[in-house]
N, C-alpha and C positions, 0 to 999 in steps of 0.2 A: 366738415371737420370742426370748424370754429363753433358752429351751433351746438355740437356735442360737448365741447369743452365748457361752453357757456351754460348748457343744461346741467352738466356735472357740477359746476361751481354753484349754481342755484341750489341743487340738491344738497351739496355740502353745507351751504349756509343754513338751509332748513333743518338739516340733521343736527347741526351745532346748536341752533336755537331751541330745538326740542330737547336736546340733552341738557342745556343750561337752565331751562325753565324750572325744573324741580329744585335746582340749587338755589334759585332766588328765594324760594319759600323757606330755605334753611337758615337764611340770614336772620339773626336775632334782631327784634326791634329794640330801640333804645330803652334802657331801664327806666322804670317809672318811679317817681318820688311818691311816697305815701300821701294821701290827702290829709290836710290839717282838719282835725275833728274837735268839736266843742259840744258840750251838753247844754242845751238851751232850756229844756223844760222836762218835767217828769210829772205825770198825772196818773192816778189810779184808773185801771180799766175793769178789773174784776178782782174782788177781794174774797178769799175763802179762808177756811181754817188751816188747810195744808199748804196752800201757796197763794201768792198774790201776783197779779199781772199788772204791769205798768206800761204805759206808752211813753217812751223817751223821744224827745225831739232833738235831733243832732244837726249841727251845722257842719257841712263838708266843703272845704275849699280845695280845688284842684290846682296845684302848682305846676302842672305839666303843660306841654305844648300840644298835647293830644287829649281828646275827651276820655274820661274814665267811665267805662260802662261796667258798673258794679252789679254783678248778678246776685250776690248775697254777702252778708257779713255776719260773723260770729264774734260777739264781744262779751267781756266781763266788766261789770260795773261795781266799783267799790265806793261806798258812801261813808264818809267820816272814818276811814280806815277799816271799815267792815266790808268783807267780800259779800256784797249784798245780792247781786243778781247776775244771771246769765241772760244774754240778749241775742236776738236775731233780727235781721232786717225783715220788713213786712213785704216790700216789693223791690223790684230791680230799680236801680237809680242810675241816671246818667248825669255826670258833672262836666259841663263844658270846660275847655282849657281856660285857666285864669279866672274862673267864676266860682261862686259859692251857691250851694243849694241847701235846703233843709230836707231832712228825711226822718221818718219815724222808724223806730225799732221797738219791738215788744220784748220787755224784760220780765223775767219771772224770779221771784224771791220767796223766801220762807221767813216771814216775820216772827213766827213762833220761836224759831231758832235764833234769828239775828236781831229781832226787835229790841230786846233789852240792851244790847250793845249800842244800837242806833239811838235809843232814847237817852242813854248816858252821854253819847257824843253830842246830842242835840240840846242837852240841858245847858243852861247858862246863856251866853251871848251868841250861840250859833244861829239862832233864828234871825238875829239882826245882821250878822256877818255872812250868812249863807253857809251851806254845808260843803265841805271839801269833797271832791269826787275825783276818781281816776277811772279812765276807760282803757282797756287794752284788748287786743284781739287781732282779727284778720278781716280784710275785705277781699273778695274774689272778683278779679277784673277780667273781662272778656277781651282777648286780643286774638292771637292766632291759635289760642287755646285758652286755658284759664290760668291766670297768674294769681298767686296768693301773696298779698302785700300786708305786712304788719302795720297796725295803727295803734297809737296811744295818745292819750290826752289827759290833762288834769287841770283843775281849776276850782272855782266855787260856784255853786248853784244857789241863786237867791231863793229864799223861801217866803211864802206869803206870811205877813205878820197878822196874827189873829186880831179881828176887830177893825181892820182897815179894808175898805172896799175899793175896788178898782186897781189894786196893786197887781203888777205883772210878776208872777213867780219866776220868770226867766231873767229878771233884772238883778 
């Protein structure tokens, strides 16, 4: 009789564990803070009459206590107040907690349409001070599914000064 009660207790515990297992997967992970983003460099990749493709180098800092596994990102780049380009990540990116990595995105613009406004913005002292930029969009982070996290950044991107060799356009 005692062994039957013990067996029934074991079965009751097993049934309870099986019933609770799916509930554990419903617990939401802690919310993620967006990565801090900065534009480090912008260089031409393919220039055509209808569109131009640039490779933009971004710095991504992860302020979270867990790694950010970014499957993709969709960003808009504005240069000197001109909505210049739409961008996408080139490859998946993993940013360890508390660390910074660099990643490339490919941005496409239409200089025939936006070029005159950009040239006006760059005239004067912009080449020495750098060009103002802003980035906005989303990164898609893999967790128990895909989370879409908004990102935004702004700053100044240093431009190469004509006639000076060895200058780093990202400074």
